[in-house]
N, C-alpha and C positions, 0 to 999 in steps of 0.2 A: 194193674196198678204199678207204678214205678216208685223207687225209693231213691231219695237224695240224701247224701251224707254230708258231714260237716264241711269238707273242703269245697263243696259246691254252694254253700249258703253263707252269705255275708251276715254280720250281726244285725245290720239294719233290716235286711230282708227277713231274718228270723223274727225279730221283734214285731215287725208288721204282721207276719203270719200269726204269731201268738195272740196279738190283740184281736184277731178276727175269729178266734174260737169261742164258743159259748162259755166254756169253763176257764177262760183266760185268767191267769194269775201271775203275780210278780215273780214267783219262784221258778217259772219257766222262761224268764227273760234273760238276755245277756247281761243286764244290769245286776241281777242277783248273782250270777256267776262271777262277775267282777268283784262284788262285795265279799265273796268268800276268800279272795286273796290269792297269793302266788302258789300256795300249796294245793290249790284246787284248779283243775282245768275242766273245760266243757267240751262235749261232743253233741252233735245234733243230727236228728234224722227227720225227714219229711216224707210223707206218703202222698202221692198224687194219682188221681184217676183221670188221665188225659190232662186237661188244663185245670181241673178242679182239685183244690187242696183238700185232702181227706183227713189226715192225722199228722201228728208230729210229737217229738219229745226231745227235751234237753237232758242229757246225762251229765252229772257232776262227778268228776273222778278225783279220788283222794288216796294218796299213798298211806298204807297201814304199816309199812316197814320195808325192809330191803327186798322181801320176796312177794309182796302182795299189794294190790291196789283195789280199792272198793269203788263201785259206780253206784250212784243213787239218782232216782228220778222222783223229785218231790212234786206232788199234784200233777202227775202226767201218766200216760200220754194224754194229749189234747186231741179231741175228735170233733170233726165238723158236725153241725146240727143234724144233717141228713143221715149221718152214719153212727149216731150215738148208741144205737141198739144193735149195731151190726157186728156180730161176733167174728165174722171173717175179717173185717177191717181191724178189729182189736187184735186178732191173732197175727195178722200180717205186721202190725205195728210192734207188738211185743217181740216178734221174731227179729225185726230190724234192730230193736233196742239191744237184744241179746247179742246179735251179730256184731254190732258196733262195740259193745262192752268187751267181747272176746277179742276183737281186732285190736283193742287198746290194751290187751293183756290183763284185764281185770280178773281178780280171783273170786269176787262176790258181787252180786247185783241186788240192789234194793229198788223196789218200785212201789210207790204209794199213789194209787189212782186219784184222779181229780175229784173235787167235790161233785156229788151228784152222779158220778160214773158207776153204774151198776153192771156194766158189761165186761169190763176188763178183769175184775177179780176172778170170775170163773175160768177165764182164759188162762190167767196166771197159774191157777191151780192145775189145770189140765196140762200145763207145760212144765210141771215139776217145781213150781215155787211153793213156799210154805209161809205161814204167818211169821213175821219177824218179832224179836223180843221187845223192841220199842219202835216208835214211829219216826220217820225222817221228816215229818211235818205234823202239825196239829191234826188230831183225829176227831176232836169234839170241841164244841164251843157253844156260846150263846150268841145268836145273831139278832140284831135289831133291824126290822124292815124299815127303810127310809122312803122318801118320795112324798112326804106330807109337808104341809106348811109347818114352820117351826113351832107355832103355838099348839098345833095338833100333836106334834111329836112330843112336846113337853108335857102335854096333858096325859100322855100314855105312861109317863113315869109313875112309879109308886109315890104315894103322898109324901113319904119320908124323903125321897130323893128330890122332889120338887121343893119341899121346905128347905132342905140343905142347900140347894143351889141358890134359892132366893136369899137365904141368910148369909151365904158366902159374899154376895154382892153388898149386903148391908154392912158386913164387917170389913169391907175394903179390899177384898181379893180382886186382883186385876189379872186377866188372862191376855197373853200376847203370844205371837209366834216368834220363835227364836231362829238363830242362824249358826254359822260356824263358831262364832265366839262363845256360844253357850253350851258347846258339847262337853267341856270339862265340868261345868255345873251339873248337867244331866248325869254324867258318869258319877260324880260325887254323891248325888242323891240316890242314884241307882245302887251303888255299892253299899250305902248306908241302909237302904231297904233290904238288900240281900243279907247283910249281917244280922239285921233284926229278925228276919224270917227264915234264915238258914238255907237259902238257895245260892247256886253258883251264879255270880254276876257276869255280864258280858265284859269282855276285855276291852281295854282302851283302844288297842289296835283294830279290833273288829268293829267297834263302834264308829271309828273314823273312816274305815273302809266302806262300811254300810252307808254312812252319810254321803261320802264322796260319790259313790256309785249310784245311789237311789235318789238322793235329793237333787243332784244335778239333772236327772232325767224327769223330775217332777213327781216322783213316787214316794217321797218321804217328807213328812212335816213334823216339826218340833213345836210343842206347846209348853209354855211356862206359866206358872201361877205365882204371882207376886203378892206379898203381904208386908205392909210397912216398908216397901222398897226392896225387900229381899225376895229372891226366888226360893219358895218353900216346896214346890213340887214341879215336876217336869215329866213329859211323856211324849212318845213318838207315835205317829200313825203311818202305816204303809198302805198306799192306795194305788190300786191298779184294777182294770176291768170293772166289774160290778161291786167290788169289795173295798171298803176302807177298814183296815185292821189295826186295832190297838196293839202296839208292839212292845214297847219298852217304857218302864215307869220308874219313878223314884220320888221320895219326899223325905223331909228331914226328921219326921217322927216326933216333933215337938207338940206339947199340949196346945200351944197357941195356934199352930197350923191345923191341928185336929179340930179345935173348937171353931175355927173359921171355915171348916169344910173345904179345904183347898183341893182335895182329891175329887170330891163331887163336882166342884166348879170346873176342874180341868177335863173331867170325863164328859160333862155336858158340852163343853166348848168343842171337843173333838167330834162328838156326835152331830152337833149343830153345823160345824164346818163341813163334815162329810155329806150331810143332808143338802146343804146349800150348793155344794160342788157337784151334785147330781149322781152320787153313788147310790146303788140300790140297797146295800146292806152295810151295817156297821158291826164288825166282828169284835166282841168284847175281850178277845185275847186268849181263848182256849179254856177247856175244862179237862180234868182227868177223865179218861174214857170210861172208867168204871163208874164214876159219879154220874156222868151223862147218861149212861145206859140205865142206871137205877132211876134217874130223874124222869126218863121217858116212860117208865112203868108206874110211876106214882106222882105225887105232888112235887114238882121240881124245887119249889122254894124250901120245903121241909127237908129235902135231900141235901141241897147245896148249903143251907144255913149251917154255920158251925164249921165249915171247911175253909181251906185257904182261898176258895173262890167266892166267898160270901159277898164280897164287895160288888160282884157282877150281877147280883140280884137287884131287882127294882128298876131296871133301865128299859124294860119293855122287850127283852130278848126272849127268844124261843131256843130250846135245846136243838142243836144240829149235830148229827153224828156223820162223820166222813168215812170213806173206806180205810181199811187196815193197810199197813205196810206189809209187803211180801218180800221174801228173800230167796236167792238161789245161789248156791256155791258153784262157780264155773270152773275152778281149777283146784287141784289138791292143796295148794298152798292156802286156799281160802279156809279149808278145814283147820289147818294148823294155826294160822295167824288170826283168823276171825273168831273162832269159837273154841276156846280151851275149856277144860272141865270147870264147871261153875265153882267147885269147892276151892279152886285156886284163886278165884277172884271174888265174885259176889253171886247172889242167887239168880242173876240174869245172865251170867256169863260175860265173856268179852264182847259178844255181839252187841249187847245193850250199851256197853261203855263206848264201843266204837261209834255207834250211831249218835249218841249224845255228843261225843267229841266232834263229829263232823258237823252237827247242827250248830254248835256253839262257837265254832272258830272259822 
């Protein structure tokens, strides 16, 4: 097997290669790297066996400070179908990733294997990686299997969801797809939702970078829900490979919008669009891993109801748990800059804060 590194791979060739892997995902494309902005750079490795493409990974590099840089691999490496259970290929690929991270001067490396990858995690552990404090990408979610006629897909929704979608139409909710001019509206609604629910919103700069990089490549759609001529809710879908993923949302929180079921209307519109566009799965946007693990052991509805993820119930989704994120400190500066004593920061240490920062900007 031979290894190709970044200098030998054009972005077009890289994206073509990514789309050919069975676990293809947008987070391994050059478009996602571009969306992360000027503070993030990308390095790539490809493993070939003769003329056959065997595996590959995109590393995203981010400065942590004057003395340290982190590299992270979200949903990678990607491995060809014939080699998905081949530990030797996984080991060769992880070795190439480590080598490239060290060549780039990185202090710490995070790897989160792709959805459905059961081979890479044991290899990571054998090479000295350990579970990271937080994930570099979603590790659990609810997935809706698509590929049905729209009326069949609709029939799989819970009765309360079907009723809400029908009532939204009767109350005059209109769904449309938006464009560049609607990004400020999306951000306003998203920030309003973040303030109500106490989470950190996406920044204006990151939203516009994500739109420019992904929408232009056909991987990001914006949906708007209008009521009485005003946009009351908005949301985005990231679509690549077999997955369409509910990504960003916001609504105005008004009683009028709630009683018109604008959120149910927009969620169904996204699912219906993804189904018609030929995607295999609609990802409802993530679950806390602890909630998902508990849901797998008992009744998912009873576990999720009452949590911040309750809205994701009733859409016909099944709980899906993905591999954990693993970490490895490559240089002494990684110990100093990446993980300070937790009592100086919070109960997850600087590592958790670093990963959250890299994901959100």
